[in-house]
Structure formats: structure tokens, C-alpha cells
C-alpha distance (Angstrom), angle and dihedral (degrees) to the residues before:
residue distance angle dihedral
X1 . . .
X2 3.81 . .
X3 3.79 121.9 .
X4 3.80 119.6 -129.7
X5 3.79 128.8 -168.7
X6 3.81 119.5 -149.3
X7 3.78 107.5 -156.2
X8 3.81 121.0 -177.7
X9 3.79 115.7 -135.5
X10 3.81 130.7 -178.6
X11 3.79 98.5 -179.0
X12 3.79 94.7 -96.7
X13 3.78 104.0 47.6
X14 3.77 138.2 19.2
X15 3.78 130.6 -146.3
X16 3.78 105.2 -148.9
X17 3.79 122.4 -139.9
X18 3.80 97.5 -136.9
X19 3.82 97.4 -176.8
X20 3.78 105.4 38.4
X21 3.78 125.0 -164.6
X22 3.77 132.7 -100.2
X23 3.79 104.8 -124.7
X24 3.80 131.0 167.8
X25 3.81 96.5 -119.2
X26 3.79 147.6 -26.3
X27 3.82 91.9 -78.3
X28 3.81 89.5 59.1
X29 3.82 90.5 47.5
X30 3.81 89.8 52.0
X31 3.82 90.9 50.4
X32 3.81 89.4 49.2
X33 3.81 90.0 52.4
X34 3.82 91.9 48.2
X35 3.80 91.5 49.5
X36 3.81 91.1 49.8
X37 3.81 90.3 46.9
X38 3.81 90.6 54.5
X39 3.80 90.0 52.5
X40 3.81 91.5 48.3
X41 3.82 90.7 48.7
X42 3.81 91.0 51.7
X43 3.81 91.4 52.7
X44 3.81 92.0 43.5
X45 3.80 92.6 51.5
X46 3.79 90.5 53.0
X47 3.82 88.1 53.4
X48 3.83 91.4 42.9
X49 3.81 91.4 -119.0
X50 3.79 129.7 143.8
X51 3.80 113.4 -137.1
X52 3.79 95.1 170.6
X53 3.80 92.5 116.5
X54 3.81 91.9 61.8
X55 3.76 127.2 88.2
X56 3.77 140.2 -176.6
X57 3.77 114.1 -114.6
X58 3.79 108.1 -154.6
X59 3.79 112.5 -153.1
X60 3.77 129.0 -176.5
X61 3.78 126.5 -129.7
X62 3.80 90.4 -84.8
X63 3.86 89.3 57.1
X64 3.81 93.2 -111.8
X65 3.80 115.5 139.8
X66 3.79 109.8 -113.2
X67 3.82 101.1 172.5
X68 3.80 144.0 -7.3
X69 3.79 122.8 -139.1
X70 3.79 116.9 -162.0
X71 3.81 116.3 -141.7
X72 3.80 89.4 -125.7
X73 3.83 88.9 61.4
X74 3.82 87.4 73.0
X75 3.81 93.8 58.5
X76 3.80 123.0 88.4
X77 3.80 112.1 -96.6
X78 3.82 91.2 -127.1
X79 3.81 90.7 58.0
X80 3.80 92.3 48.8
X81 3.81 90.5 49.8
X82 3.82 91.5 51.7
X83 3.79 92.0 48.0
X84 3.80 91.7 50.6
X85 3.82 90.5 50.3
X86 3.81 91.6 52.0
X87 3.79 94.0 50.5
X88 3.81 91.7 52.2
X89 3.82 94.6 55.0
């Protein structure tokens, strides 16, 4: 089973996933990142923080980046649409 590392990056600093996770494939790694992003959003909302500029950088066992998952990808589309409407007005 391949090992994937889910690093968190905000454009200026990166929190490295030192252990990684054995997951069946990239789709499972993406779902893992989305699940973690939802948990981080829940904690951030309670602290009234915006983590929208962060992303998960999914790397394979050889440390090469295989995909990036934006934090906003974990939010429901309807919520994102409402937020965009509010910022325009």
C-alpha cells in the first residue's frame, strides 16, 4: 500500500507530515485531506479564524508532490457561493 504525506502549506510556511499514512490510492489520500480540512475548518470557525489561504500538499513516498487540496474544497459549494455573494456587496 502506498504511503502519502499530507503537509499543510499557507504560502509562507509548511507544516510537515512526518509520519504519513498508508492509503490505497491518491483518491483515498484526497479524501483524507478533505476530512482533515473539515476538522480544521470547524476548529478555526470556533476561534473565528480564516484558514482559506491554506492547502494540503499531498506527497508520495518519494516526497514528490502529487496533488494539492485547497481548504475551501472541503466546504459545501452552497456556503462558498453565499460567502462570495456577501463579499461582492
